[in-house]
N, C-alpha and C positions, 0 to 999 in steps of 0.2 A: 085732378081734371078735369075740369070740363073744356069742350071741343075750342072754348075762347079764349081760356091762356093758352100764353106761351114758354115751352117746357122752357125748364133749366139751361142755363147754355145756349137760349138763341133769341132772337130778334136781334134790333137794335141800339145798338148802346143810348145810355139814355143819361147823363149827368146829375149825378147825386152829391149831397156833404155829408162827411160822417166826421166820429170824430175819435182820436184813435191816442193811446199812449202817447207818449213821447217817443219812451222807448220802445214798441215795437213800431211804428210809423222811419227811426230811426236805422231801424234792423232791417225794417223793409228791403227801404232806400239804399243802404247798402249791400243789399244783397242787388237788388235788380235793376237801380242809380233810377235816374227822374220818370226817363219816356219810359218805363216797365210796371210803374207803382201801380194803378187801377188795370194793367191788368194780371200780375198777380194778386192782387183785394180779391178780383171775380173769382177767378178758377179759389183762393181760400173756402168766398160764399160757395159755388161753383158744390167743390167740394161737400163743405160741414152741410146742403141742401141735398142733397142727392142722400147724405149719411143718412139725415134727417127723414129723409122721404123714406126711403127703406125702411129703418125706425119701427115708424106710422103703417106701413105695408104685412111690418111681421108681426106687430102687435094683435092689427088686426085677421090678421090671417089666424092669428093665435084662436083670439075670440071665438071664432067663427069652427076652428075645424079642433080646435084643441091643439095642446102644447107640445113642441117637438121631441118625439123618440129622440135618445141619448144617439142613436144609429143614426137618425136623423141630422143630424147635430155634426157626428158625426166628417157624412158626410158632403157637408156643406165647408167642416174645414176644410179640406182635403181637399176640393174646388178651388178653395178660395187660396188656396197654399201652394195649389200646380202637383198635388202629391201623387205620387201613382197610388190609383185607386178609389180616387175619388171623380172616374167618370161614371157615365150611364145616370143612374137614381137609384136612391136608396130601398135596399132590399133587393136589384138588381146585380145577374154576376159581375166583376169587374171583367 
C-alpha cells in the first residue's frame, strides 16, 4: 500500500452502485433491515479484502523465504484458534 492509499475500512463513505443476485439481496435485507444493508455489505467486502491481502502477503513472503514449515503452520493454526501452546514464535518454548 502506498502512503496515499486509504486503508481498508477507513475514510468517508462513497456511494457506489452494485448488482446482487435477488436471493442474496433478500437474505441480507432479512437479516439487517433496510437501514443496515450498506453496512453489512461494506463489512463483508472489507473481510474479503483483508483475506485477499493477507493471502497476497503470505504468497510474497513464501516466494522470498521459502515455504512455511509444518511447525510454522501448526503454530499459526494454534495462534488463530486460541489453542494452548500458540504463544511466542515457532521454535520457541511455549
